[in-house]
C-alpha positions in Angstrom: 26.0 -24.2 -54.0 28.6 -24.8 -51.7 31.5 -27.1 -51.3 33.0 -28.1 -48.0 36.6 -29.6 -47.9 37.6 -31.7 -45.0 41.3 -32.3 -44.6 43.0 -34.0 -41.8 46.0 -31.8 -41.4 47.3 -28.0 -42.2 48.8 -26.6 -45.0 52.5 -25.9 -44.4 53.9 -22.6 -45.3 57.0 -24.1 -47.1 56.7 -25.6 -50.5 54.3 -23.1 -52.0 51.0 -24.8 -51.0 49.4 -21.8 -49.3 50.2 -19.1 -52.0 48.4 -22.1 -54.4 45.9 -23.0 -51.8 44.6 -19.1 -52.1 45.2 -18.9 -55.9 42.6 -21.4 -56.8 40.3 -20.5 -53.7 40.0 -17.0 -55.4 39.1 -18.6 -58.4 36.6 -21.2 -57.0 34.8 -18.0 -55.3 33.1 -16.5 -57.8 31.3 -19.9 -58.5 30.4 -21.1 -55.1 31.0 -21.0 -51.6 33.8 -22.8 -50.3 34.9 -23.7 -47.0 38.0 -25.5 -45.8 38.1 -27.8 -42.2 41.4 -28.4 -41.4 41.4 -31.3 -38.5 44.2 -31.9 -36.2 46.4 -35.0 -37.2 46.3 -37.5 -34.7 48.1 -40.4 -36.1 45.0 -42.6 -35.2 42.7 -43.8 -37.9 39.9 -44.2 -35.8 39.9 -40.4 -34.0 40.9 -39.0 -37.6 37.5 -41.1 -38.8 35.2 -39.9 -36.2 36.6 -36.5 -36.4 35.7 -36.5 -40.0 32.4 -37.8 -39.5 31.5 -34.7 -37.0 32.5 -32.5 -39.8 30.4 -34.0 -42.4 26.9 -31.7 -42.9 23.7 -33.6 -43.0 22.0 -33.9 -46.5 25.7 -33.0 -48.3 26.9 -35.2 -51.1 30.0 -37.0 -49.6 33.1 -37.7 -51.7 36.1 -39.2 -50.4 39.2 -39.3 -52.0 40.4 -42.7 -52.0 43.4 -44.7 -53.7 41.3 -47.1 -55.2 38.0 -44.5 -55.9 36.3 -43.7 -59.2 38.4 -42.2 -62.0 37.2 -39.1 -64.1 38.6 -37.0 -66.7 38.1 -33.1 -66.3 35.1 -33.0 -68.4 33.1 -36.0 -66.8 34.1 -34.7 -63.3 32.6 -31.1 -64.2 29.6 -33.3 -65.7 29.4 -34.9 -62.6 29.8 -31.9 -60.1 27.0 -30.1 -62.1 24.3 -33.1 -61.7 25.3 -33.3 -57.7 24.9 -29.8 -57.5 21.2 -30.0 -58.9 20.6 -32.4 -56.3 22.2 -31.6 -53.2 23.1 -28.2 -51.8 26.3 -28.8 -50.6 29.2 -31.1 -51.8 31.7 -32.6 -49.4 35.1 -33.8 -50.1 37.3 -35.8 -47.7 41.2 -35.8 -47.6 42.9 -37.9 -45.2 46.0 -37.6 -43.4 48.8 -39.8 -43.6 47.0 -43.2 -42.7 44.0 -42.3 -44.7 40.7 -42.9 -43.1 37.7 -45.5 -42.1 34.4 -46.1 -43.7 32.9 -42.6 -43.2 29.6 -43.6 -45.0 30.5 -41.6 -48.5 28.1 -41.5 -51.2 31.4 -41.9 -53.4 35.0 -42.5 -53.3 37.3 -40.5 -56.0 40.7 -41.1 -57.1 42.8 -38.2 -58.2 45.6 -40.0 -59.5 46.8 -43.7 -59.6 49.2 -42.5 -57.3 49.3 -42.2 -53.4 49.9 -38.1 -53.0 50.4 -36.6 -49.6 47.4 -34.4 -48.5 49.1 -31.2 -49.2 49.2 -32.2 -52.6 46.1 -33.7 -53.3 44.5 -30.5 -51.6 45.9 -28.4 -54.6 45.2 -31.0 -57.0 41.6 -31.2 -56.2 41.0 -27.4 -55.9 42.6 -26.9 -59.3 40.0 -29.5 -60.6 37.1 -28.1 -58.8 37.8 -24.9 -60.6 38.7 -26.4 -63.9 35.2 -27.9 -63.5 33.5 -24.8 -63.1 35.4 -23.5 -66.1 34.2 -26.2 -68.0 30.4 -25.6 -67.1 30.7 -21.7 -67.3 32.5 -21.9 -70.7 35.2 -19.8 -69.3 38.0 -20.9 -71.7 40.5 -22.0 -68.9 39.8 -25.6 -69.9 41.5 -26.3 -73.5 40.4 -29.9 -74.7 
């Protein structure tokens, strides 16, 4: 199992984002290989969308984080990911920059919140939910529902 996370923009050192990123990456690592690709912010949707498309591995199941995407609770998201891992070797998540991105031929779009989040915070929330999903799949006890 492999997860590739493509994100436009890098984590800033202020605000604790890097520490939280490392925290969840370490917790995900026993369950799957996680690769994070940080693309340069260009302020141009066309260029950023092209860079995203070029970073997607052929054959991977692509999940685009979008404001108007499908919503899942944690248990359903875990079941969804488990099914996709059974049919695809790699799941690719995409988080856009400040201006979003155009069509990238994703398989599904997912909303992680009904609000617009800065990409750094969206990344942390997504990593936490990926970790929570694995803990649900494996019955580790992290998820208390």
